[in-house]
PyMOL Python script that loads the backbone (N, CA, C, O; Angstrom):
from pymol import cmd

cmd.read_pdbstr("""\
ATOM      1  N   UNK A   1     -12.690  61.477 -54.039  1.00  0.00           N
ATOM      2  CA  UNK A   1     -12.365  62.678 -53.300  1.00  0.00           C
ATOM      3  C   UNK A   1     -12.137  63.816 -54.306  1.00  0.00           C
ATOM      4  O   UNK A   1     -11.374  63.676 -55.262  1.00  0.00           O
ATOM      5  N   UNK A   2     -12.801  64.915 -54.073  1.00  0.00           N
ATOM      6  CA  UNK A   2     -12.657  66.084 -54.933  1.00  0.00           C
ATOM      7  C   UNK A   2     -11.507  66.934 -54.401  1.00  0.00           C
ATOM      8  O   UNK A   2     -11.400  67.176 -53.199  1.00  0.00           O
ATOM      9  N   UNK A   3     -10.658  67.379 -55.311  1.00  0.00           N
ATOM     10  CA  UNK A   3      -9.501  68.184 -54.919  1.00  0.00           C
ATOM     11  C   UNK A   3      -9.538  69.545 -55.612  1.00  0.00           C
ATOM     12  O   UNK A   3     -10.244  69.747 -56.600  1.00  0.00           O
ATOM     13  N   UNK A   4      -8.758  70.463 -55.060  1.00  0.00           N
ATOM     14  CA  UNK A   4      -8.651  71.818 -55.596  1.00  0.00           C
ATOM     15  C   UNK A   4      -7.198  72.168 -55.863  1.00  0.00           C
ATOM     16  O   UNK A   4      -6.295  71.671 -55.191  1.00  0.00           O
ATOM     17  N   UNK A   5      -6.980  73.028 -56.850  1.00  0.00           N
ATOM     18  CA  UNK A   5      -5.663  73.584 -57.123  1.00  0.00           C
ATOM     19  C   UNK A   5      -5.731  75.100 -56.943  1.00  0.00           C
ATOM     20  O   UNK A   5      -6.798  75.666 -56.705  1.00  0.00           O
ATOM     21  N   UNK A   6      -4.594  75.730 -57.060  1.00  0.00           N
ATOM     22  CA  UNK A   6      -4.538  77.192 -56.988  1.00  0.00           C
ATOM     23  C   UNK A   6      -5.434  77.811 -58.060  1.00  0.00           C
ATOM     24  O   UNK A   6      -6.142  78.781 -57.794  1.00  0.00           O
ATOM     25  N   UNK A   7      -5.404  77.258 -59.259  1.00  0.00           N
ATOM     26  CA  UNK A   7      -6.213  77.792 -60.356  1.00  0.00           C
ATOM     27  C   UNK A   7      -7.708  77.648 -60.073  1.00  0.00           C
ATOM     28  O   UNK A   7      -8.496  78.520 -60.441  1.00  0.00           O
ATOM     29  N   UNK A   8      -8.096  76.563 -59.429  1.00  0.00           N
ATOM     30  CA  UNK A   8      -9.502  76.379 -59.052  1.00  0.00           C
ATOM     31  C   UNK A   8      -9.935  77.455 -58.068  1.00  0.00           C
ATOM     32  O   UNK A   8     -11.027  78.009 -58.188  1.00  0.00           O
ATOM     33  N   UNK A   9      -9.076  77.752 -57.092  1.00  0.00           N
ATOM     34  CA  UNK A   9      -9.398  78.792 -56.106  1.00  0.00           C
ATOM     35  C   UNK A   9      -9.488  80.162 -56.770  1.00  0.00           C
ATOM     36  O   UNK A   9     -10.329  80.980 -56.395  1.00  0.00           O
ATOM     37  N   UNK A  10      -8.638  80.415 -57.742  1.00  0.00           N
ATOM     38  CA  UNK A  10      -8.700  81.686 -58.478  1.00  0.00           C
ATOM     39  C   UNK A  10     -10.031  81.790 -59.213  1.00  0.00           C
ATOM     40  O   UNK A  10     -10.646  82.856 -59.226  1.00  0.00           O
ATOM     41  N   UNK A  11     -10.490  80.683 -59.834  1.00  0.00           N
ATOM     42  CA  UNK A  11     -11.789  80.676 -60.511  1.00  0.00           C
ATOM     43  C   UNK A  11     -12.946  80.916 -59.541  1.00  0.00           C
ATOM     44  O   UNK A  11     -14.002  81.416 -59.930  1.00  0.00           O
ATOM     45  N   UNK A  12     -12.733  80.553 -58.275  1.00  0.00           N
ATOM     46  CA  UNK A  12     -13.764  80.769 -57.259  1.00  0.00           C
ATOM     47  C   UNK A  12     -13.754  82.203 -56.716  1.00  0.00           C
ATOM     48  O   UNK A  12     -14.627  82.578 -55.934  1.00  0.00           O
ATOM     49  N   UNK A  13     -12.763  83.003 -57.134  1.00  0.00           N
ATOM     50  CA  UNK A  13     -12.756  84.410 -56.743  1.00  0.00           C
ATOM     51  C   UNK A  13     -11.640  84.836 -55.811  1.00  0.00           C
ATOM     52  O   UNK A  13     -11.562  86.009 -55.445  1.00  0.00           O
ATOM     53  N   UNK A  14     -10.775  83.917 -55.419  1.00  0.00           N
ATOM     54  CA  UNK A  14      -9.645  84.275 -54.573  1.00  0.00           C
ATOM     55  C   UNK A  14      -8.513  84.826 -55.443  1.00  0.00           C
ATOM     56  O   UNK A  14      -8.401  84.467 -56.615  1.00  0.00           O
ATOM     57  N   UNK A  15      -7.688  85.681 -54.883  1.00  0.00           N
ATOM     58  CA  UNK A  15      -6.544  86.214 -55.607  1.00  0.00           C
ATOM     59  C   UNK A  15      -5.452  85.170 -55.742  1.00  0.00           C
ATOM     60  O   UNK A  15      -5.466  84.165 -55.031  1.00  0.00           O
ATOM     61  N   UNK A  16      -4.494  85.398 -56.656  1.00  0.00           N
ATOM     62  CA  UNK A  16      -3.419  84.417 -56.875  1.00  0.00           C
ATOM     63  C   UNK A  16      -2.583  84.136 -55.627  1.00  0.00           C
ATOM     64  O   UNK A  16      -2.313  82.976 -55.315  1.00  0.00           O
ATOM     65  N   UNK A  17      -2.176  85.170 -54.921  1.00  0.00           N
ATOM     66  CA  UNK A  17      -1.360  84.975 -53.723  1.00  0.00           C
ATOM     67  C   UNK A  17      -2.178  84.330 -52.616  1.00  0.00           C
ATOM     68  O   UNK A  17      -1.699  83.435 -51.920  1.00  0.00           O
ATOM     69  N   UNK A  18      -3.402  84.784 -52.457  1.00  0.00           N
ATOM     70  CA  UNK A  18      -4.288  84.213 -51.446  1.00  0.00           C
ATOM     71  C   UNK A  18      -4.546  82.731 -51.742  1.00  0.00           C
ATOM     72  O   UNK A  18      -4.561  81.910 -50.824  1.00  0.00           O
ATOM     73  N   UNK A  19      -4.746  82.392 -52.996  1.00  0.00           N
ATOM     74  CA  UNK A  19      -4.977  81.004 -53.388  1.00  0.00           C
ATOM     75  C   UNK A  19      -3.764  80.139 -53.065  1.00  0.00           C
ATOM     76  O   UNK A  19      -3.901  79.027 -52.554  1.00  0.00           O
ATOM     77  N   UNK A  20      -2.593  80.653 -53.363  1.00  0.00           N
ATOM     78  CA  UNK A  20      -1.361  79.921 -53.077  1.00  0.00           C
ATOM     79  C   UNK A  20      -1.206  79.693 -51.573  1.00  0.00           C
ATOM     80  O   UNK A  20      -0.810  78.609 -51.147  1.00  0.00           O
ATOM     81  N   UNK A  21      -1.515  80.702 -50.777  1.00  0.00           N
ATOM     82  CA  UNK A  21      -1.415  80.570 -49.321  1.00  0.00           C
ATOM     83  C   UNK A  21      -2.429  79.572 -48.775  1.00  0.00           C
ATOM     84  O   UNK A  21      -2.127  78.824 -47.845  1.00  0.00           O
ATOM     85  N   UNK A  22      -3.626  79.556 -49.346  1.00  0.00           N
ATOM     86  CA  UNK A  22      -4.654  78.601 -48.909  1.00  0.00           C
ATOM     87  C   UNK A  22      -4.193  77.176 -49.198  1.00  0.00           C
ATOM     88  O   UNK A  22      -4.371  76.290 -48.362  1.00  0.00           O
ATOM     89  N   UNK A  23      -3.606  76.946 -50.363  1.00  0.00           N
ATOM     90  CA  UNK A  23      -3.086  75.619 -50.714  1.00  0.00           C
ATOM     91  C   UNK A  23      -1.986  75.226 -49.732  1.00  0.00           C
ATOM     92  O   UNK A  23      -1.971  74.100 -49.237  1.00  0.00           O
ATOM     93  N   UNK A  24      -1.069  76.143 -49.449  1.00  0.00           N
ATOM     94  CA  UNK A  24       0.017  75.863 -48.500  1.00  0.00           C
ATOM     95  C   UNK A  24      -0.515  75.489 -47.118  1.00  0.00           C
ATOM     96  O   UNK A  24      -0.077  74.504 -46.522  1.00  0.00           O
ATOM     97  N   UNK A  25      -1.463  76.281 -46.616  1.00  0.00           N
ATOM     98  CA  UNK A  25      -2.021  76.011 -45.294  1.00  0.00           C
ATOM     99  C   UNK A  25      -2.784  74.691 -45.279  1.00  0.00           C
ATOM    100  O   UNK A  25      -2.754  73.966 -44.285  1.00  0.00           O
ATOM    101  N   UNK A  26      -3.461  74.380 -46.368  1.00  0.00           N
ATOM    102  CA  UNK A  26      -4.202  73.121 -46.455  1.00  0.00           C
ATOM    103  C   UNK A  26      -3.249  71.928 -46.469  1.00  0.00           C
ATOM    104  O   UNK A  26      -3.515  70.906 -45.837  1.00  0.00           O
ATOM    105  N   UNK A  27      -2.146  72.062 -47.188  1.00  0.00           N
ATOM    106  CA  UNK A  27      -1.147  70.997 -47.213  1.00  0.00           C
ATOM    107  C   UNK A  27      -0.562  70.790 -45.819  1.00  0.00           C
ATOM    108  O   UNK A  27      -0.395  69.652 -45.378  1.00  0.00           O
ATOM    109  N   UNK A  28      -0.255  71.876 -45.129  1.00  0.00           N
ATOM    110  CA  UNK A  28       0.285  71.785 -43.776  1.00  0.00           C
ATOM    111  C   UNK A  28      -0.727  71.096 -42.861  1.00  0.00           C
ATOM    112  O   UNK A  28      -0.360  70.249 -42.045  1.00  0.00           O
ATOM    113  N   UNK A  29      -1.984  71.459 -43.000  1.00  0.00           N
ATOM    114  CA  UNK A  29      -3.061  70.861 -42.206  1.00  0.00           C
ATOM    115  C   UNK A  29      -3.130  69.346 -42.455  1.00  0.00           C
ATOM    116  O   UNK A  29      -3.271  68.564 -41.514  1.00  0.00           O
ATOM    117  N   UNK A  30      -3.029  68.945 -43.713  1.00  0.00           N
ATOM    118  CA  UNK A  30      -3.090  67.525 -44.045  1.00  0.00           C
ATOM    119  C   UNK A  30      -1.888  66.773 -43.467  1.00  0.00           C
ATOM    120  O   UNK A  30      -2.040  65.650 -42.985  1.00  0.00           O
ATOM    121  N   UNK A  31      -0.706  67.373 -43.508  1.00  0.00           N
ATOM    122  CA  UNK A  31       0.489  66.749 -42.933  1.00  0.00           C
ATOM    123  C   UNK A  31       0.311  66.584 -41.427  1.00  0.00           C
ATOM    124  O   UNK A  31       0.684  65.554 -40.867  1.00  0.00           O
ATOM    125  N   UNK A  32      -0.259  67.596 -40.769  1.00  0.00           N
ATOM    126  CA  UNK A  32      -0.492  67.516 -39.327  1.00  0.00           C
ATOM    127  C   UNK A  32      -1.472  66.402 -38.971  1.00  0.00           C
ATOM    128  O   UNK A  32      -1.420  65.858 -37.868  1.00  0.00           O
ATOM    129  N   UNK A  33      -2.359  66.064 -39.895  1.00  0.00           N
ATOM    130  CA  UNK A  33      -3.318  64.979 -39.677  1.00  0.00           C
ATOM    131  C   UNK A  33      -2.706  63.610 -39.979  1.00  0.00           C
ATOM    132  O   UNK A  33      -3.368  62.584 -39.822  1.00  0.00           O
ATOM    133  N   UNK A  34      -1.447  63.597 -40.412  1.00  0.00           N
ATOM    134  CA  UNK A  34      -0.763  62.335 -40.648  1.00  0.00           C
ATOM    135  C   UNK A  34      -0.636  61.918 -42.100  1.00  0.00           C
ATOM    136  O   UNK A  34      -0.169  60.814 -42.383  1.00  0.00           O
ATOM    137  N   UNK A  35      -1.039  62.777 -43.028  1.00  0.00           N
ATOM    138  CA  UNK A  35      -0.926  62.467 -44.457  1.00  0.00           C
ATOM    139  C   UNK A  35       0.382  63.035 -44.999  1.00  0.00           C
ATOM    140  O   UNK A  35       0.406  64.130 -45.560  1.00  0.00           O
ATOM    141  N   UNK A  36       1.468  62.285 -44.828  1.00  0.00           N
ATOM    142  CA  UNK A  36       2.793  62.771 -45.228  1.00  0.00           C
ATOM    143  C   UNK A  36       2.914  62.984 -46.740  1.00  0.00           C
ATOM    144  O   UNK A  36       3.836  63.659 -47.197  1.00  0.00           O
ATOM    145  N   UNK A  37       1.996  62.416 -47.508  1.00  0.00           N
ATOM    146  CA  UNK A  37       1.976  62.611 -48.963  1.00  0.00           C
ATOM    147  C   UNK A  37       1.948  64.092 -49.323  1.00  0.00           C
ATOM    148  O   UNK A  37       2.520  64.495 -50.335  1.00  0.00           O
ATOM    149  N   UNK A  38       1.293  64.896 -48.507  1.00  0.00           N
ATOM    150  CA  UNK A  38       1.143  66.323 -48.785  1.00  0.00           C
ATOM    151  C   UNK A  38       2.367  67.139 -48.371  1.00  0.00           C
ATOM    152  O   UNK A  38       2.336  68.368 -48.438  1.00  0.00           O
ATOM    153  N   UNK A  39       3.430  66.483 -47.948  1.00  0.00           N
ATOM    154  CA  UNK A  39       4.650  67.165 -47.542  1.00  0.00           C
ATOM    155  C   UNK A  39       5.590  67.384 -48.736  1.00  0.00           C
ATOM    156  O   UNK A  39       6.802  67.497 -48.554  1.00  0.00           O
ATOM    157  N   UNK A  40       5.051  67.442 -49.926  1.00  0.00           N
ATOM    158  CA  UNK A  40       5.828  67.619 -51.153  1.00  0.00           C
ATOM    159  C   UNK A  40       5.684  69.056 -51.659  1.00  0.00           C
ATOM    160  O   UNK A  40       4.576  69.586 -51.743  1.00  0.00           O
ATOM    161  N   UNK A  41       6.806  69.673 -51.992  1.00  0.00           N
ATOM    162  CA  UNK A  41       6.769  71.044 -52.511  1.00  0.00           C
ATOM    163  C   UNK A  41       6.134  71.111 -53.895  1.00  0.00           C
ATOM    164  O   UNK A  41       5.583  72.143 -54.278  1.00  0.00           O
ATOM    165  N   UNK A  42       6.208  70.032 -54.634  1.00  0.00           N
ATOM    166  CA  UNK A  42       5.699  70.033 -56.005  1.00  0.00           C
ATOM    167  C   UNK A  42       4.199  69.764 -56.089  1.00  0.00           C
ATOM    168  O   UNK A  42       3.583  69.983 -57.132  1.00  0.00           O
ATOM    169  N   UNK A  43       3.621  69.294 -55.004  1.00  0.00           N
ATOM    170  CA  UNK A  43       2.202  68.969 -54.996  1.00  0.00           C
ATOM    171  C   UNK A  43       1.384  70.245 -54.825  1.00  0.00           C
ATOM    172  O   UNK A  43       1.608  71.003 -53.881  1.00  0.00           O
ATOM    173  N   UNK A  44       0.449  70.484 -55.722  1.00  0.00           N
ATOM    174  CA  UNK A  44      -0.361  71.692 -55.668  1.00  0.00           C
ATOM    175  C   UNK A  44      -1.845  71.412 -55.659  1.00  0.00           C
ATOM    176  O   UNK A  44      -2.639  72.263 -56.061  1.00  0.00           O
ATOM    177  N   UNK A  45      -2.233  70.235 -55.209  1.00  0.00           N
ATOM    178  CA  UNK A  45      -3.630  69.814 -55.213  1.00  0.00           C
ATOM    179  C   UNK A  45      -3.976  69.287 -53.829  1.00  0.00           C
ATOM    180  O   UNK A  45      -3.272  68.434 -53.289  1.00  0.00           O
ATOM    181  N   UNK A  46      -5.068  69.799 -53.253  1.00  0.00           N
ATOM    182  CA  UNK A  46      -5.477  69.392 -51.908  1.00  0.00           C
ATOM    183  C   UNK A  46      -6.975  69.064 -51.896  1.00  0.00           C
ATOM    184  O   UNK A  46      -7.723  69.555 -52.742  1.00  0.00           O
ATOM    185  N   UNK A  47      -7.411  68.241 -50.945  1.00  0.00           N
ATOM    186  CA  UNK A  47      -8.839  67.918 -50.858  1.00  0.00           C
ATOM    187  C   UNK A  47      -9.677  69.152 -50.519  1.00  0.00           C
ATOM    188  O   UNK A  47      -9.229  70.035 -49.787  1.00  0.00           O
ATOM    189  N   UNK A  48     -10.878  69.201 -51.050  1.00  0.00           N
ATOM    190  CA  UNK A  48     -11.793  70.314 -50.795  1.00  0.00           C
ATOM    191  C   UNK A  48     -12.050  70.453 -49.301  1.00  0.00           C
ATOM    192  O   UNK A  48     -12.118  71.568 -48.784  1.00  0.00           O
ATOM    193  N   UNK A  49     -12.194  69.322 -48.600  1.00  0.00           N
ATOM    194  CA  UNK A  49     -12.501  69.406 -47.170  1.00  0.00           C
ATOM    195  C   UNK A  49     -11.378  70.086 -46.386  1.00  0.00           C
ATOM    196  O   UNK A  49     -11.644  70.738 -45.377  1.00  0.00           O
ATOM    197  N   UNK A  50     -10.128  69.944 -46.835  1.00  0.00           N
ATOM    198  CA  UNK A  50      -9.010  70.604 -46.156  1.00  0.00           C
ATOM    199  C   UNK A  50      -9.101  72.118 -46.338  1.00  0.00           C
ATOM    200  O   UNK A  50      -8.857  72.873 -45.397  1.00  0.00           O
ATOM    201  N   UNK A  51      -9.451  72.558 -47.540  1.00  0.00           N
ATOM    202  CA  UNK A  51      -9.611  73.992 -47.807  1.00  0.00           C
ATOM    203  C   UNK A  51     -10.786  74.537 -46.993  1.00  0.00           C
ATOM    204  O   UNK A  51     -10.702  75.629 -46.432  1.00  0.00           O
ATOM    205  N   UNK A  52     -11.868  73.784 -46.931  1.00  0.00           N
ATOM    206  CA  UNK A  52     -13.039  74.220 -46.164  1.00  0.00           C
ATOM    207  C   UNK A  52     -12.700  74.374 -44.685  1.00  0.00           C
ATOM    208  O   UNK A  52     -13.181  75.298 -44.029  1.00  0.00           O
ATOM    209  N   UNK A  53     -11.874  73.472 -44.158  1.00  0.00           N
ATOM    210  CA  UNK A  53     -11.473  73.582 -42.756  1.00  0.00           C
ATOM    211  C   UNK A  53     -10.606  74.806 -42.523  1.00  0.00           C
ATOM    212  O   UNK A  53     -10.734  75.464 -41.491  1.00  0.00           O
ATOM    213  N   UNK A  54      -9.731  75.122 -43.460  1.00  0.00           N
ATOM    214  CA  UNK A  54      -8.870  76.303 -43.338  1.00  0.00           C
ATOM    215  C   UNK A  54      -9.710  77.569 -43.407  1.00  0.00           C
ATOM    216  O   UNK A  54      -9.529  78.480 -42.599  1.00  0.00           O
ATOM    217  N   UNK A  55     -10.626  77.633 -44.364  1.00  0.00           N
ATOM    218  CA  UNK A  55     -11.436  78.840 -44.562  1.00  0.00           C
ATOM    219  C   UNK A  55     -12.580  78.959 -43.554  1.00  0.00           C
ATOM    220  O   UNK A  55     -13.043  80.061 -43.263  1.00  0.00           O
ATOM    221  N   UNK A  56     -13.028  77.832 -43.030  1.00  0.00           N
ATOM    222  CA  UNK A  56     -14.143  77.840 -42.097  1.00  0.00           C
ATOM    223  C   UNK A  56     -15.497  78.009 -42.763  1.00  0.00           C
ATOM    224  O   UNK A  56     -16.476  78.374 -42.111  1.00  0.00           O
ATOM    225  N   UNK A  57     -15.553  77.744 -44.063  1.00  0.00           N
ATOM    226  CA  UNK A  57     -16.808  77.830 -44.808  1.00  0.00           C
ATOM    227  C   UNK A  57     -16.935  76.609 -45.714  1.00  0.00           C
ATOM    228  O   UNK A  57     -15.954  75.924 -46.003  1.00  0.00           O
ATOM    229  N   UNK A  58     -18.157  76.355 -46.151  1.00  0.00           N
ATOM    230  CA  UNK A  58     -18.398  75.277 -47.087  1.00  0.00           C
ATOM    231  C   UNK A  58     -18.339  75.839 -48.502  1.00  0.00           C
ATOM    232  O   UNK A  58     -18.976  76.851 -48.797  1.00  0.00           O
ATOM    233  N   UNK A  59     -17.580  75.191 -49.374  1.00  0.00           N
ATOM    234  CA  UNK A  59     -17.442  75.650 -50.756  1.00  0.00           C
ATOM    235  C   UNK A  59     -18.436  74.921 -51.653  1.00  0.00           C
ATOM    236  O   UNK A  59     -18.602  73.705 -51.549  1.00  0.00           O
ATOM    237  N   UNK A  60     -19.086  75.658 -52.519  1.00  0.00           N
ATOM    238  CA  UNK A  60     -19.959  75.068 -53.530  1.00  0.00           C
ATOM    239  C   UNK A  60     -19.111  74.926 -54.782  1.00  0.00           C
ATOM    240  O   UNK A  60     -19.087  75.817 -55.631  1.00  0.00           O
ATOM    241  N   UNK A  61     -18.415  73.802 -54.892  1.00  0.00           N
ATOM    242  CA  UNK A  61     -17.443  73.624 -55.964  1.00  0.00           C
ATOM    243  C   UNK A  61     -17.769  72.375 -56.767  1.00  0.00           C
ATOM    244  O   UNK A  61     -17.957  71.295 -56.206  1.00  0.00           O
ATOM    245  N   UNK A  62     -17.834  72.529 -58.077  1.00  0.00           N
ATOM    246  CA  UNK A  62     -17.989  71.416 -59.003  1.00  0.00           C
ATOM    247  C   UNK A  62     -16.792  71.440 -59.943  1.00  0.00           C
ATOM    248  O   UNK A  62     -16.564  72.441 -60.621  1.00  0.00           O
ATOM    249  N   UNK A  63     -16.026  70.359 -59.996  1.00  0.00           N
ATOM    250  CA  UNK A  63     -14.869  70.327 -60.893  1.00  0.00           C
ATOM    251  C   UNK A  63     -15.275  70.591 -62.346  1.00  0.00           C
ATOM    252  O   UNK A  63     -16.373  70.226 -62.766  1.00  0.00           O
ATOM    253  N   UNK A  64     -14.395  71.217 -63.094  1.00  0.00           N
ATOM    254  CA  UNK A  64     -14.689  71.569 -64.486  1.00  0.00           C
ATOM    255  C   UNK A  64     -15.013  70.357 -65.343  1.00  0.00           C
ATOM    256  O   UNK A  64     -15.884  70.434 -66.209  1.00  0.00           O
ATOM    257  N   UNK A  65     -14.325  69.231 -65.118  1.00  0.00           N
ATOM    258  CA  UNK A  65     -14.591  68.055 -65.947  1.00  0.00           C
ATOM    259  C   UNK A  65     -16.001  67.516 -65.730  1.00  0.00           C
ATOM    260  O   UNK A  65     -16.587  66.944 -66.650  1.00  0.00           O
ATOM    261  N   UNK A  66     -16.563  67.689 -64.515  1.00  0.00           N
ATOM    262  CA  UNK A  66     -17.943  67.257 -64.276  1.00  0.00           C
ATOM    263  C   UNK A  66     -18.927  68.210 -64.938  1.00  0.00           C
ATOM    264  O   UNK A  66     -19.974  67.780 -65.422  1.00  0.00           O
ATOM    265  N   UNK A  67     -18.608  69.484 -64.965  1.00  0.00           N
ATOM    266  CA  UNK A  67     -19.483  70.473 -65.586  1.00  0.00           C
ATOM    267  C   UNK A  67     -19.581  70.199 -67.082  1.00  0.00           C
ATOM    268  O   UNK A  67     -20.680  70.184 -67.636  1.00  0.00           O
ATOM    269  N   UNK A  68     -18.448  69.984 -67.740  1.00  0.00           N
ATOM    270  CA  UNK A  68     -18.465  69.761 -69.186  1.00  0.00           C
ATOM    271  C   UNK A  68     -19.078  68.412 -69.546  1.00  0.00           C
ATOM    272  O   UNK A  68     -19.667  68.276 -70.618  1.00  0.00           O
ATOM    273  N   UNK A  69     -18.952  67.420 -68.680  1.00  0.00           N
ATOM    274  CA  UNK A  69     -19.506  66.103 -68.966  1.00  0.00           C
ATOM    275  C   UNK A  69     -21.031  66.104 -68.812  1.00  0.00           C
ATOM    276  O   UNK A  69     -21.733  65.380 -69.518  1.00  0.00           O
ATOM    277  N   UNK A  70     -21.531  66.917 -67.889  1.00  0.00           N
ATOM    278  CA  UNK A  70     -22.964  66.941 -67.623  1.00  0.00           C
ATOM    279  C   UNK A  70     -23.688  68.096 -68.296  1.00  0.00           C
ATOM    280  O   UNK A  70     -24.917  68.103 -68.364  1.00  0.00           O
ATOM    281  N   UNK A  71     -22.944  69.064 -68.791  1.00  0.00           N
ATOM    282  CA  UNK A  71     -23.650  70.230 -69.229  1.00  0.00           C
ATOM    283  C   UNK A  71     -23.438  70.630 -70.598  1.00  0.00           C
ATOM    284  O   UNK A  71     -24.011  71.623 -71.046  1.00  0.00           O
TER     285      UNK A  71
END
""", "prot")
cmd.dss("prot")
cmd.show_as("cartoon", "prot")
cmd.util.cbc("prot")
cmd.orient("prot")
């Protein structure tokens, strides 16, 4: 499962506050789906599919470690 952080969203072009809000909403969405793991204030990483559901768009995202390993 590929996950995103606030810093990843900033690299994709979102602002810092907007990125933080997207992570918060994605965590809330995951908790509503029954994943209580995401109910942690210290957790700042969410699945890409959760962010895509919040934004309503598909993200073309490749994690940095895959880019450096392949490129």
